[in-house]
C-alpha positions in Angstrom: 0.1 0.0 0.0 0.8 3.5 -0.4 0.1 5.3 2.9 0.1 9.1 3.0 0.6 10.9 6.2 -0.5 14.7 6.6 0.1 17.2 9.0 -2.5 20.0 8.4 -1.6 23.7 8.5 -1.6 25.3 11.9 -3.5 28.5 12.6 -1.2 31.6 12.9 -1.2 33.9 16.0 -0.9 37.8 15.7 2.9 37.7 17.1 3.9 34.7 14.7 6.1 34.8 11.8 6.8 32.3 9.0 9.4 30.9 11.3 6.6 29.3 13.3 5.4 27.3 10.3 8.9 26.1 9.8 9.9 25.0 13.2 9.9 21.3 13.4 8.1 18.2 11.8 5.6 16.1 13.4 7.3 13.4 15.4 4.0 11.5 15.6 4.1 11.1 11.7 7.5 10.0 11.9 6.9 7.6 14.4 4.0 6.1 12.3 6.5 5.9 9.5 8.7 3.7 11.6 5.8 1.5 12.8 4.7 0.9 9.2 6.4 -2.4 7.7 8.8 -1.7 4.9 6.9 -3.3 2.2 4.6 -0.5 2.3 5.4 3.1 0.7 5.0 5.8 3.2 5.2 9.7 2.4 4.8 12.6 4.7 3.4 15.8 3.7 3.5 18.8 6.2 1.0 21.6 5.0 3.1 24.1 7.0 6.2 23.9 4.7 4.8 22.5 1.4 1.6 22.5 -0.7 -0.8 19.7 -0.1 -1.6 17.9 -3.5 -5.3 16.6 -3.0 -5.3 15.1 -6.7 -3.2 12.1 -5.8 -4.4 8.6 -5.0 -2.7 6.9 -2.3 -4.2 3.7 -0.7 -4.6 5.0 2.8 -4.3 8.7 4.3 -3.5 9.3 7.8 -3.9 12.7 9.4 -2.7 14.1 12.9 -5.2 16.6 14.3 -4.9 19.2 16.9 -8.0 21.5 17.9 -7.0 24.4 15.9 -6.2 22.3 12.6 -9.5 20.1 13.1 -11.5 22.1 10.5 -8.7 21.8 7.9 -8.3 18.0 8.9 -11.9 17.5 8.2 -11.6 19.3 4.7 -8.6 17.1 3.7 -10.4 14.0 4.9 -13.5 14.8 3.0 -11.4 15.5 -0.2 -9.9 11.9 -0.1 -13.0 10.2 1.0 -14.9 11.7 -1.8 -12.8 9.8 -4.3 -13.1 6.5 -1.9 -9.7 6.5 -0.5 -10.0 5.5 3.2 -8.9 8.2 5.9 -7.7 7.4 9.4 -7.3 10.1 12.0 -5.6 10.3 15.2 -3.8 12.9 17.5 -4.6 14.9 20.8 -7.9 16.2 19.4 -9.5 12.9 18.1 -8.3 11.4 21.5 -10.0 13.9 23.7 -12.9 14.3 21.6 -13.4 10.9 19.8 -17.4 11.2 19.2 -17.2 14.7 17.6 -14.0 13.6 15.4 -15.4 10.0 14.3 -17.9 11.1 11.7 -15.1 12.9 9.9 -12.8 9.7 8.7 -13.3 6.0 8.0 -11.3 5.2 11.3 -10.2 6.9 14.3 -7.3 6.1 16.5 -7.8 6.9 20.2 -4.9 7.3 22.2 -1.4 5.7 21.2 -0.6 4.4 17.8 1.9 1.8 18.7 -0.5 -1.3 19.8 -3.0 -0.8 16.8 -1.1 0.5 13.9 -0.5 -2.8 12.7 -4.2 -3.7 12.9 -5.2 -0.5 11.1 -2.9 -1.3 8.2 -4.1 -4.8 8.0 -7.6 -4.0 8.2 -7.2 -1.2 5.5 -5.4 -3.5 3.1 -8.6 -5.8 3.4 -10.8 -3.2 3.0 -12.4 -3.7 6.3 -11.5 -0.8 8.5 -13.2 -0.6 11.7 -14.6 2.6 13.0 -12.3 3.0 15.9 -8.9 1.7 17.3 -7.5 2.0 20.8 -5.8 0.1 23.6 -7.3 0.2 27.2 -3.7 -0.2 28.5 -0.9 2.3 28.3 1.9 0.7 26.5 5.6 0.3 27.6 7.5 3.0 25.9 10.2 0.2 24.8 7.8 -0.4 22.0 8.1 2.9 20.6 10.6 3.1 17.6 13.0 5.9 16.6 11.4 8.3 14.3 12.0 7.9 10.3 13.6 11.2 9.8 14.3 10.3 6.3 10.7 10.7 5.5 10.9 14.5 5.5 13.2 17.1 3.8 15.1 18.3 6.7 16.0 21.2 4.9 12.5 22.8 5.2 12.9 23.1 9.0 14.6 25.2 11.5 14.9 22.2 14.0 15.3 18.6 13.2 16.8 17.5 16.7 13.9 17.1 18.7 12.8 13.9 20.8 10.8 12.9 23.8 11.9 10.8 26.8 8.5 10.0 27.9 4.9 10.4 27.8 2.3 11.9 30.2 2.7 13.9 33.5 2.1 13.4 37.2 -0.1 16.4 37.3 -3.4 17.2 36.0 -3.6 20.9 35.4 -7.4 21.7 34.3 -6.5 23.3 31.1 -4.2 20.6 29.9 -4.9 17.7 27.5 -3.6 15.5 30.6 -7.1 16.3 32.3 -8.6 14.6 29.7 -10.4 11.3 30.8 -9.3 9.6 27.5 -5.6 10.2 28.1 -3.6 7.7 30.2 -2.8 9.1 33.8 0.7 9.2 35.4 4.0 9.0 33.5 6.1 6.6 31.5 9.4 7.0 30.4 11.6 5.2 27.7 14.3 2.8 28.6 17.5 5.1 29.0 19.2 2.9 26.2 16.5 3.9 23.9 16.8 7.6 24.6 20.6 7.6 24.0 19.9 5.5 20.7 17.7 8.2 19.5 20.0 11.0 20.3 22.7 8.9 18.5 20.3 8.7 15.5 20.0 12.4 15.3 23.7 12.9 14.5 23.8 16.3 16.5 25.0 17.2 19.8 22.4 19.9 20.0 19.1 18.4 21.1 15.8 19.3 22.3 13.5 17.3 24.4 10.0 18.4 23.7 8.6 16.6 26.8 5.4 18.1 28.8 8.0 17.6 31.9 11.4 16.2 31.8 11.3 15.8 35.6 7.9 13.9 35.6 10.1 11.1 37.2 12.8 12.5 39.2 14.6 9.4 39.8 14.8 8.5 36.4 15.7 12.0 35.3 18.8 11.6 37.6 19.8 8.5 36.0 19.1 9.6 32.5 21.4 12.9 33.2 24.2 10.7 34.5 24.1 8.8 31.2 24.3 12.2 29.3 27.9 12.8 30.9 30.0 11.5 28.1 27.8 12.6 25.3 28.9 16.5 25.6 25.4 17.7 24.3 24.0 21.0 24.3 20.4 20.8 25.2 17.1 22.2 26.2 13.9 21.0 27.8 10.6 21.9 29.6 10.1 21.3 33.3 7.7 21.8 36.0 8.1 24.6 38.3 9.0 22.1 41.3 12.4 21.8 39.6 13.5 24.4 42.2 13.0 21.6 45.0 15.9 19.3 43.0 18.8 21.2 43.4 21.0 18.3 42.5 19.1 17.7 39.2 19.6 21.4 38.3 23.3 20.8 38.8 23.4 17.6 36.6 21.5 19.6 34.0 24.0 22.4 33.6 26.9 19.9 34.0 25.5 17.9 31.1 24.9 20.8 28.8 21.5 22.1 29.5 21.0 25.6 28.4 17.5 26.7 28.7 14.5 25.5 30.6 10.8 26.1 29.8 8.6 26.5 32.7 4.9 26.9 33.2 4.6 29.7 35.5 1.2 30.4 34.4 0.0 32.8 36.9 1.4 35.2 39.9 -2.0 34.6 41.8 -2.1 31.6 44.0 -5.8 31.4 43.6 -5.5 31.0 40.0 -2.9 28.3 40.4 -5.3 26.4 43.0 -8.3 26.8 40.5 -6.1 25.3 37.7 -5.0 22.3 39.9 -1.6 23.6 39.3 -0.4 22.1 42.7 3.3 21.9 41.7 3.6 25.7 41.5 4.5 27.8 44.7 3.9 31.5 43.9 6.2 32.3 46.9 9.1 30.2 45.6 9.1 31.7 41.8 11.9 34.3 42.4 14.0 31.6 44.2 13.5 29.4 41.3 14.5 32.0 38.6 17.6 32.7 40.9 18.6 29.3 40.9 18.4 28.8 37.3 20.0 31.9 36.3 22.8 31.3 38.8 23.9 28.3 36.9 23.9 29.9 33.6 20.7 28.6 32.1 18.1 30.7 30.6 14.2 30.7 31.5 11.4 30.5 29.0 8.3 31.4 31.0 4.8 30.4 30.0 2.2 32.5 31.3 -1.6 32.5 30.9 -4.1 35.1 30.9 -7.8 35.0 31.4 -8.1 33.1 34.8 -10.8 33.9 37.0 -8.8 36.2 39.3 -7.4 38.1 36.4 -8.6 41.7 35.9 -7.4 44.1 33.4 -4.3 44.8 35.6 -3.0 41.4 35.1 -1.2 42.0 32.1 1.2 44.8 33.3 1.6 43.3 36.7 2.7 40.0 35.1 5.0 41.5 32.4 6.7 43.9 34.9 7.5 41.0 37.2 9.0 38.9 34.0 11.1 41.9 33.4 12.1 42.5 36.9 13.4 38.8 37.1 15.3 39.2 33.6 13.4 36.4 32.3 14.8 35.7 28.9 11.6 34.9 26.9 7.9 34.9 27.5 5.3 32.5 25.8 2.0 34.1 26.7 -1.5 32.4 26.1 -5.1 33.3 26.7 -6.5 30.6 28.6 -8.1 28.3 26.3 -10.6 25.5 27.1 -9.5 22.7 24.8 -12.4 20.4 24.3 -12.2 17.3 26.3 -10.3 19.0 29.3 -11.5 19.6 32.6 -11.6 23.5 31.9 -13.6 22.9 28.9 -16.1 20.8 30.8 -16.5 23.5 33.6 -16.7 26.6 31.5 -19.2 24.8 29.2 -21.5 23.7 32.1 -21.5 27.5 33.3 -22.6 28.7 29.9 -19.2 30.8 29.3 -18.0 29.3 26.0 -19.3 31.5 23.3 -17.0 30.6 20.3 -16.7 27.2 19.0 -14.8 27.9 15.9 -12.0 25.4 16.6 -9.5 27.6 14.4 -9.6 30.4 17.2 -8.6 27.6 19.9 -4.8 28.6 19.5 -4.3 30.5 22.7 -4.6 34.0 21.1 -8.1 34.3 21.0 -10.7 34.7 23.8 -13.4 32.0 23.1 -15.2 32.2 26.5 -16.3 34.9 28.7 -13.7 35.7 31.4 -14.8 36.6 35.1 -13.5 40.0 35.7 -12.9 41.5 32.4 -14.5 41.3 28.9 -13.3 39.1 26.2 -12.2 42.1 24.1 -10.0 43.4 27.1 -8.5 39.7 27.5 -7.5 39.9 23.8 -6.2 43.3 23.8 -4.2 43.0 27.0 -2.7 39.8 25.9 -1.4 41.7 22.7 -0.1 44.7 25.1 1.6 42.0 27.4 3.7 41.2 24.2 4.5 44.5 23.0 5.6 45.4 26.4 7.7 42.5 27.2 9.3 42.5 23.8 9.8 46.3 23.6 13.4 47.3 23.0 13.5 48.9 26.5 12.5 45.5 27.9 14.9 43.7 25.9 17.8 45.5 26.9 16.7 45.6 30.8 16.5 41.7 30.6 19.9 41.0 29.0 21.6 38.3 30.7 24.4 38.8 33.1 25.8 35.3 33.0 28.6 34.3 30.3 27.4 32.8 26.9 23.8 33.9 27.1 23.6 37.1 25.4 24.0 36.1 21.6 21.2 33.5 21.8 19.1 36.0 23.8 19.3 39.0 21.4 18.9 36.5 18.3 15.5 35.4 19.8 14.1 38.7 21.0 15.0 40.5 18.0 15.3 38.3 15.1 12.5 36.0 16.0 10.0 37.9 18.2 10.4 41.7 17.8 11.4 41.7 14.1 10.5 38.1 13.3 8.1 39.0 10.3 10.8 41.0 8.6 13.6 38.5 9.1 11.5 35.4 8.2 10.7 37.4 4.9 14.3 38.0 4.2 16.0 35.2 5.4 17.2 32.4 3.2 16.8 28.8 4.1 20.5 28.7 4.8 20.4 31.4 7.2 17.3 29.7 8.9 19.3 26.7 9.4 22.1 28.7 10.8 19.8 30.2 13.4 18.7 26.7 14.3 22.2 25.1 14.5 23.4 28.0 16.6 21.2 26.8 19.5 18.9 29.7 19.8 16.3 27.4 21.4 14.7 30.1 23.3 12.2 29.3 20.3 11.6 25.9 22.4 8.0 27.0 23.2 6.9 27.0 19.8 8.0 23.6 19.1 5.7 22.3 21.6 2.5 23.1 20.0 -0.5 23.5 22.1 0.1 24.4 25.8 0.0 21.7 28.1 
């Protein structure tokens, strides 16, 4: 069979440039490619970097779907199904919302692909696809193969050095997909030898771990970091805010080449953190956490969320002023977004507060619900003002890192990616783009992770 795997075009946010589209390919599709027996032909089309040709006639189409790409995914599926070509969909949105997603495809994969992909292919080849596939038991991640990077043209992307060490998270924040009842609870890690083999397969000493939480299992993280010692890596990842409780892990991180940490601070208001079930975040420890990371010469990529029930119009300036005072290197801001299937979505829907059901707006830059202490318009304009304030020239130079080695990547990201990203991406040649990626300016790490978790 010829199996065509598709990543639909994401929706752009006001602060995004073309760099957003060209960040990194979908690891999920490359893993599917690796799970597919070699007697089948596999092609990958990423609509974010190339034109999708809907005139072809593969034997099976697979589409990975997020909330903001759902409408585009349904259009693609309809085009192929109209020609009699079977379509299977999977990904975070169909997993969280199987009933809503199922009518748009011949088959839906709920959850992880590893235990069911062989059945999907066999049934497709026999012309007997079942309506849905899924496994009641989370898999052991020793079953996850190394992605087939040869399926894509690496020159189209800034970063082709991404991987994960595990799946899941011990925390269940209400706005995160991990709060969905259809996602496995808890955390599972790959065998350390598998992680090392995947790193070796990238042929790069500069890697990015795009896990939700690198320290989801602190004991495992310690063992993995010890295994990093002889590799001489430069690397970046995301951690939960309780990393400040593990000084020894922070020491191991910097010793093994970690240069930046993405952290979901989310809010400066303890009441908001409690409402979001963000139990790992202790507001009174934020300053100490930043001090510990900066003291070790690592950069902080701060995620903040606006629109919690305790947020009024003053939250935008209060938050950005605090970030600037702490010399936070980058901010990725989000409007609180009730992704369908999450605990937050269930609550706001029951309260009758969700007024916008256009999923193309579910990209954390639009207010799709009525906030408690401001209007939706105030939320959207305040969010944009926060970006303007934080990435103003005055702020950029006020936040300049004091530690050695941080200024060049800091300025590249703040000036070339954020403040003047539209112009730079318009002028930049593919070679220059790859240079930015190779330089290690992984302060763009937040944009590699897709929807906020």
